[in-house]
LUMZA-932493 format. One record per residue (C-alpha): residue in three letters; x, y, z. Coordinates in steps of 0.5 Angstrom, whole numbers, plus 500, padded with zeros to 3 digits. Layout:
<sites>
AlaXYZ/...
</sites>
This chain:
<sites>
Met500500500/Thr503506498/Lys504512503/Val503518500/Ala497521502/Pro491521498/Ala487526494/Val479525494/Val477529487/Val470532486/Leu467536481/Gly461539484/Gln457540491/Asn453533491/Ser460529491/Val463533498/Ala459529503/Ile461522500/Ala468525500/Arg468527507/Thr465520508/Ile471516505/Ile476521509/Ser474519515/Val477511514/Leu483516510/Pro484522515/Glu491524512/Ala487526504/Thr486532501/Leu479533499/Tyr480538491/Gly474541489/Leu472545483/Ala472552484/Gly466555483/Arg462549484/Thr465546490/Ser465550498/Gly468547504/Val474543501/Asp482543503/Val484545496/Ser480549489/Phe482548482/Thr481551476/Asn483546471/Phe480538472/Gly486535468/Glu492539470/Thr490538477/Leu490531476/Arg496530471/Glu501534477/Leu497528482/Phe499523478/Ala505525477/Thr508526484/Gly505519486/Thr499521489/Pro493516489/Leu486519486/Ile480518488/Gly476521483/Ile468522486/Cys466522478/Ala465517472/Ala471513470/Gly471515464/Ile473521465/Leu479518470/Ile481514464/Arg481520458/Thr484524463/Leu490520465/Ala491516458/Pro497520457/Leu501518464/Ile500511463/Cys507507462/Asp509504468/Lys504499472/Arg511499477/Gln511506478/Glu504508477/Pro499510484/Pro492507485/Val487511482/Leu479510483/Ala473512481/Val467512486/Ala460514484/Glu456521486/Asp452517490/Gly457512493/Ser454506490/Ala460504487/Val468504488/Val472501482/Pro479501481/Leu482503475/Leu490503476/Gly495501481/Gly494494483/Leu502494485/Ser501499490/Gly495497494/Val488500489/Asn485494491/Asp486495499/Leu485501498/Ala478500494/Arg476495499/Arg476500506/Ile473505502/Ala468500499/Glu467498507/Val465506510/Leu460507504/Asp457500506/Val458497499/Lys462491495/Ala468494491/Ala468492484/Ile475488484/Thr476485477/Thr484483479/Thr483475477/Gly488472482/Asp485477488/Ile478473486/Arg480467486/Phe486467491/Arg482472496/Thr489475497/Ala493480492/Leu500477491/Leu502484488/Ser501488493/Pro503485500/Pro500488507/Ser503493511/Gly510489514/Tyr512485507/His515487502/Leu515483495/Ala522483493/Asn521481486/Pro515483483/Asp518482476/Asp517474477/Ala510475480/Lys507476474/Thr509469471/Phe507467477/Ile501468478/Ser499465471/Asp502459474/Leu498459480/Leu492460475/Ala494455470/Gly493450476/Ala500449480/Gln501448487/Val505452491/Lys509451498/Leu510456503/Glu517457506/Gly516461513/Thr510465516/Ala505470514/Leu498468516/Trp495473510/Leu499467505/Ser497462510/Asn489464511/Ser488466503/Gln485460498/Leu492460494/Pro493452493/Ile499451498/Asp502444498/Thr509442501/Gln510438494/Gly508445490/Glu512446484/Leu512454485/Thr515456492/Ile513463496/Gln519465502/Val518469507/Thr524471509/Glu529477512/Arg535474508/Leu537476502/Val535470497/His539469491/Ser535466486/Thr528467485/Ala526461479/Asn519460481/Cys519463487/Leu516469491/Val520473496/Tyr517476501/His521480506/Pro517481513/Lys519487516/Thr522485522/Ile528487523/Ala530492529/Ile536497528/Ala539501534/Ile543506534/Thr546510540/His551514538/Pro550520532/Ser557519528/Val554512526/Asn553512518/Leu549510512/Thr555506510/Thr556502516/Val549500517/Gln549498510/Gln556494511/Ile552490518/Leu546488513/Ala550486508/Asp555482512/Ala549478516/Glu546477509/Leu539480511/Ala535484506/Pro535492507/Ala527490505/Ser526487512/Val528493516/Ala523495520/Gly525502523/Ile531505526/Phe531506534/Ala535510538/Pro535514545/Ile531520546/Ser538524547/Ile540523539/Ala534525536/Ala535531534/Asn541529529/Pro540529522/Ser545523521/Ile538518525/His533521520/Ala537520514/Ile539512516/Ala531512516/Asn530516511/Ala535511507/Phe530505508/Gly524508507/Val522507515/Val520512521/Ser526513527/Arg523512534/Phe526513540/Phe526511548/Thr526516553/Gln527511559/Gly531504561/Asp538502558/Ser541506552/Ala545501550/Ala544499543/Gln542491544/Ala537493550/Ile534498545/Ala534493540/Leu531487543/Ala526492546/Ala523494539/Ala523486537/Gly520485543/Ser521478548/Ser522474542/Gly526477538/Lys534475536/Leu540479536/Ile544478531/Ala552479532/Thr555486530/Ala562489531/Ser560495533/Thr557497540/Glu554503538/Ile549498533/Ser545493534/Leu540489530/Ala535484533/Ile530480529/Ala523479531/Pro518473529/Glu513477526/Pro514484522/Ile514490527/Asp509496529/Pro514502530/Asn509507531/Ile507503538/Ile515503540/Gly518508544/Gln516515541/Ala517519535/Arg521525535/Gly517531537/Lys514536532/Leu512544533/Ala509548527/Ile507555529/Ile503556524/Gly499563522/Thr492561519/Gly491568516/Pro487574519/Gly481569518/Ser478567512/Ala479559510/Ser481561503/Trp487565506/Met490559510/Ser496556506/Pro496550503/Glu502548507/Val499550514/Lys491546512/Glu496539511/Ile500541518/Leu494542521/Lys491535519/Ala497532521/Ala498534527/Thr496531534/Asp495537538/Leu493544537/Val495550542/Gly492556541/Tyr487562544/Lys480559543/Thr478565538/Tyr484563534/Leu482555535/Asp476556533/Leu479559526/Val481552524/Gly474550524/Ala473542520/Leu481541520/Ala481541528/Asp476535528/Gly480529531/Lys485533534/Gln487534542/Arg485542544/His489545548/Glu486553550/Ser488559553/Asp487566554/Asn490570550/Arg495574554/Glu499567557/Glu503567551/Ile510565555/Ala505559558/Arg502557552/Ala509556548/Thr511552554/Met506548554/Ala507547546/Leu514544548/Asp513540553/Leu507537549/Ala512536543/Ala517533547/Thr513527549/Gly513525542/Lys506529539/Tyr506533533/Val504540535/Ala501546532/Val501552535/Val495557532/Ser496564531/Ser491568527/Gly495572521/Asp503571520/Pro506567527/Gly512570525/Ile509578527/Tyr507580534/Ala504572534/Met507566538/Ala513564533/Ala517570537/Ala514566544/Val516560542/Phe523562541/Glu523566548/Val522561551/Leu527556548/Asp532562550/Arg530564556/His528558559/Pro532552556/Gln529545557/Pro535539555/Glu527535554/Trp526540548/Asp534539544/Ser530533541/Ile525537538/Glu524539530/Ile521546529/Tyr518549524/Val514556523/Ala509556516/Pro507564515/Gly500566513/Ile497573511/Ser498578516/Ala492583517/Met496589515/Gln497585508/Ala489583508/Ala487590510/Ala492593505/Ala489588499/Ala482590502/Val483597499/Gly488597494/Ala496598495/Pro497602501/Leu504598502/Gly506599495/His513603498/Asp516602504/Phe513602510/Cys513599518/Ala509595523/Ile508598530/Ser504595536/Leu501601541/Ser501595546/Asp504598551/Ile504591555/Leu511587554/Lys515595551/Pro514601555/Trp510607551/Ser517611551/Ile520606546/Ile513606542/Glu513614542/Gln520614540/Arg519609534/Ile512612531/Ala516619531/Val522616528/Ala517612523/Ala514618521/Ala519622520/Ala522618515/Asp516618512/Phe515610512/Ala507608511/Ile505605518/Ala501599520/Phe499599526/Tyr497593531/Asn493593537/Pro491600537/Val486601542/Ser483596548/Lys478596553/Asp483599558/Arg487603553/Thr485608549/Trp489614550/Gln495611546/Leu491612539/Ala490619540/Ala497621542/Thr500617536/Arg495620532/Asp498627535/Ile505625534/Leu504623526/Leu500630525/Arg507633526/Tyr509630521/Arg504629516/Ser498632513/Pro491632516/Glu488629509/Thr494623509/Pro489617508/Val488612514/Val486605513/Leu481601518/Gly481593517/Arg477590522/Asn475583523/Leu479582517/Gly476575513/Arg471574518/Pro464575519/Gly463583521/Gln469584517/Thr469592515/Val474596511/Lys474604512/Val478610509/Ile479616513/Thr483622514/Leu489622519/Asp485628523/Gln479623524/Leu483618527/Thr480617534/Pro480612539/Asp472610538/Val473608530/Ala478602533/Asp479596537/Met484591538/Arg481588532/Thr483593528/Val489594524/Ile491601522/Ile494603515/Val497610516/Gly500613509/Ser506616507/Ser505623504/Gln506620497/Thr500616499/Lys494617494/Thr486616494/Leu482615488/Gln474614487/Arg472609484/Ser465610479/Asp462605483/Gly463609489/Ser468605492/Ile475608495/Ser482605493/Val488606497/Tyr494606494/Thr502608496/Pro506610488/Arg512605487/Arg516611484/Tyr517617490/Ala516624488/Lys522628487/
</sites>
């Protein structure tokens, strides 16, 4: 089965409900909808053919809720190698049919069965081997790898012609199938961790039963590969890379795991010796493989290892910006992070902006002023192996949580936080949204100033306003007025009037991208505390900023790119 997240593609609003039902069993999937005909989707597209072909070319499994013929005609120019193609399925608009079309080698039939089960229908599987033997030899279940797929066509043809097969090794999915198993069979299926050099009349499956433990960051891929080769073990049987949490941040550990196409998992307690870690991963019945290094140990389990239930993952902390509020302004990257995250941390209002993307996530809400406590909580959660998303509105690096997280890391460092992978995903800032709503008031040099004096004294704010005004920047003001703080906006206006004319354009953007959005244009002398609140961003133009009265009655504001001499 492919590990790439599927794309569910719909062409009309009637298909969205069925798509969401499918995604309930494929939570990692992304819902693509035709722009203008669908709403409530993850990604909107305008060109069906280009979108489908691009996804197919990148190996993305495709579930089209549409006629099978549309998918076939669209993808026909790209169909050339069945060993490389991702699963492609057609699902009827009413969910009454699930038809696997392409991707027999990458698990399309298994995917079809999962979808059919949640839709309460039977998948229209037409693969002869799957039907007769009740198993898919070309696409083994998770935990097994077919080593010689090029031999499978002849092998399956011989089986269908009446040949018997002997099974060497243990795999319940094979022994419980309807394969014609006979100890004297002329064909052979081998299930083994060992390298097999001859595959005549034989299919070889490598079970994911090898645990590799690494306890020092100097270990490299070449060394691990050599140890496997010396022991005549198949790299495809590697189930995971296991290590103490103390080296979780080391790139070499993850490079080795990526090279084998497996995950890396980490132990926080117990014996940190390589042999102990390898046996802990392989289970009580695991057997150690002798190695010359004390920093690497291999153990083989009697059955495939599920690394996701062993130790913990390296914790991830993503600090994201949802944009001002509208789901359409949320970047695809941020949506993907929200879908992948296990925990969401943030101010309740901001978490609510995430909408359906928060479904199934553990929410950790806090007051808007508790940034340091919130950042600490997020780091502590990530240190336990969770994938945590700290949710900000706007851009997380502009008067938001990204700075708070790094401040905590800097001022209150904890050893357990060293293992965390931290990433900042940008968003559309409130000043960008306000500027776009009215034209281009930030079209030339500009700066941003917060009028909140909670974290810095008013004397500093006052100085910065004066310097920015004297330099003739257009200025975006954040946090202009609160319930207990009103006089600062009037003081700001008075400072600006020393350098700007009373007619200077001022943009007031409130509740941007949310219900009740308003965008107004006033002049600087009309800027009083009663026109704004904490949900308002204010843009004060430079001496060059101009207003345009449009024929439809609207007003546009822009700052010319060329400065008047």
